[in-house]
N, C-alpha and C positions, 0 to 999 in steps of 0.2 A: 554614704558613698564609699565604695571600696577603692583601694589604691589602683585598681585596674580600669576604673571608669574614666572615660576621656574628660579632660578639663580643657577649657579654652586655651589656645596657643597664642604666642605673641605674633607669629607670622600669620596673618589672617587669610593668606592664600592657601595655607596647608590645613587640611581637615584633621582635627585632633582624634577623630575616630578611626578613619581608614588610611590616613596619611597621604591622600591624593592632593596634588597641587593644581589648583584651578588656574587656567589661563585667563578666564574671565569670571571673577567671583560673582556669586549670586547673593545679593543683599536685600533684605526687606527691613526697613527701619534700622534698628540696631541689632539685627540678627543675621548671621551668615549661614547659608545653607550649602552643604556640599553637593556639587552637581553630580557626583558619582554615587554616594551612598545615602544621601538625603539627610545626613546628620545636621542638626541645627544647634548653633551656640551663640550666646550674646557677646557683644563687644562694645567698647566705648566709642561712640561715633561723635567725635568732636570737630570743631572748625579748625581749618588749617589757614595759616597766615603766610602769604607770599610777599615779602618785602623785596620788590624788584627794582628795576631801573638800570641804566647803563653802568658799565665799569667807570669808576670815578665819581659816581653820583652821591656816594656817601654811605653805602650799605655797611662796609667793613668798619667804618668809623663809628657809625651809630650802633652797630651790633653789640659791642661790649657794654656800652652805657645802658642800652635797652635791656640787656640780660640782667644787669644789676637792679634796674627798676622793676622788672617783672619776676624777680627771684621768688620762687614758691608758687607762682601763678601760671607761668608759661616757660617753655624751653626755647632759647634762641640759638639757631644753628647756622653755620656758614656752609653753603652748598658745595664750595670748591674742595672740601675735604674728600669728597668722593670722585672728584674730577681726575681720575687716574686709571692707568691700565686700559683694558678693553672698553671701559665706559666712555673714554674720550672719543672713541670711534663710533659710538652708538648713542646718539642723543636721547631717543625715546627710552632706551634701557636705562640711561642715566637718570632721567626724570622718574621712571617707574621705580627704580631702586630707592630714590629719595622718598617717594610716596609710601612705599612699604616700610621704610625706616620710620617715617613720621607716624604712620598708623600704629606701629609697634610701641613707639614712645607714648602715644596717646593712651595705650592700655595701662599706663602708670598714672593716668588721671590728669595730665597737664598737656595742653595744646602746644603745638610747635609753631614758632615763627621762623620761617626758612628765608635766609638772606641770600639772594642770588639773582642773576639776570635770567628772567623767565617771563613768559607771556601766557595768558589764559589758553591760547590755542595749543600750547605744548602740554598743558595739564588736563584740561577738561575732557579730551577724548580718551584718555588712558583708562584701562580697566580698573586700576587702583583708585581712581577718583571716587568710586562708590564708597570707600571707607570713611569719607569725611562728610559731615553734615553740610558744610559749605566751604568754599575756598575764597578767602578775602584777599584782594590784591591792592597794593599801594606801591607806587613807583617814586623813588628819589631821583630827581633829575636836576640838571643845571643848564645854564646857557652854554652855547657851543664853545665860546671863547674860554670860559672857565673850565669846561670839561677837557678841552684840548690841552690846556696848560697843566691840569692835574695828571693826565695820562702821559704827557711828555716827561713829567718829573718822576715817573715811576722807574724803579731800577731796571737795568738792561735785561736781566733774566726774564722779565715779564714780556719782552719782545713787542713793545707797543710802537711799531713803525707807523708812518703816516697813512698808508692804505688801511691798516687795521683801525687806526684812530678814526678815519673817515667813516668806516662802517659803523663804528660805535656811535658816532654823531648822528647817523641816519636812524639808528635804533633809538637814540635819545629823543628824537623828534617823533618817531612813530609811536613809542610806548605812551606818550602823552595823550594820544588819541584813543588809547585802548582801555586805560584804567585810571582811577584817581591818582593824583601825583602831588608831591611837595617839591618845591624848588629850593635847593640847598646852596644856590650861588652865593648869596650873601647872608643867609640865615644862620645865626649862632647855633653851634652844635646842641647846646642844652635845649634850645627852643625846638629844634628838629626832633630830638629824642622825646620831648614832652608831647609833641603832636603825634608821633608814631605810637607812643604809649597809650594815648587817648584812643587812637584808632583800634589798637588791640583790645583794650579793656571794654570798649563799646560793643565789641563783637565776640566777646568770650563765650557767650551762650548763643549757639546757632547751628 
């Protein structure tokens, strides 16, 4: 191979041969095909893990301990790190940016566990969903009284007023009907981390 031959890129929406950026990538198995020039290149198509649930459900508390447990096997990330600038005003773009980021990280050989308030309806229709062999969802939830108490205790800069808390309580009840969930109301942290770790490890190949 000469130094001028195209090699697979990290951003799977961009063709390494012609440089075109696909709005809707074409994927067959673990191969991307450029819709413009027809160039094909392999990529790592790994499962994505969405650790979801309402704010206050325990995602940010579980995340660091989970990262320590999964070190070397998976990358645990907090979605709010990209909740900034123009992405705050465009939720689909925010979700798509995270999927592109996760797919790039997957090219390093380790799957991503993304901690954030998300639902399958926000992920599954996106064009970037094709970069993953599967997306596994697990929600951390709590009873409404515990969740309200946790959100009221958050610092003022997070702006958790009562109407916003009520909206999150509605999501807390709704997400239980959408994906598998763990109740963190009275479960010790170590037990929650252990259950989440088992969920990830049982789905690492998929």
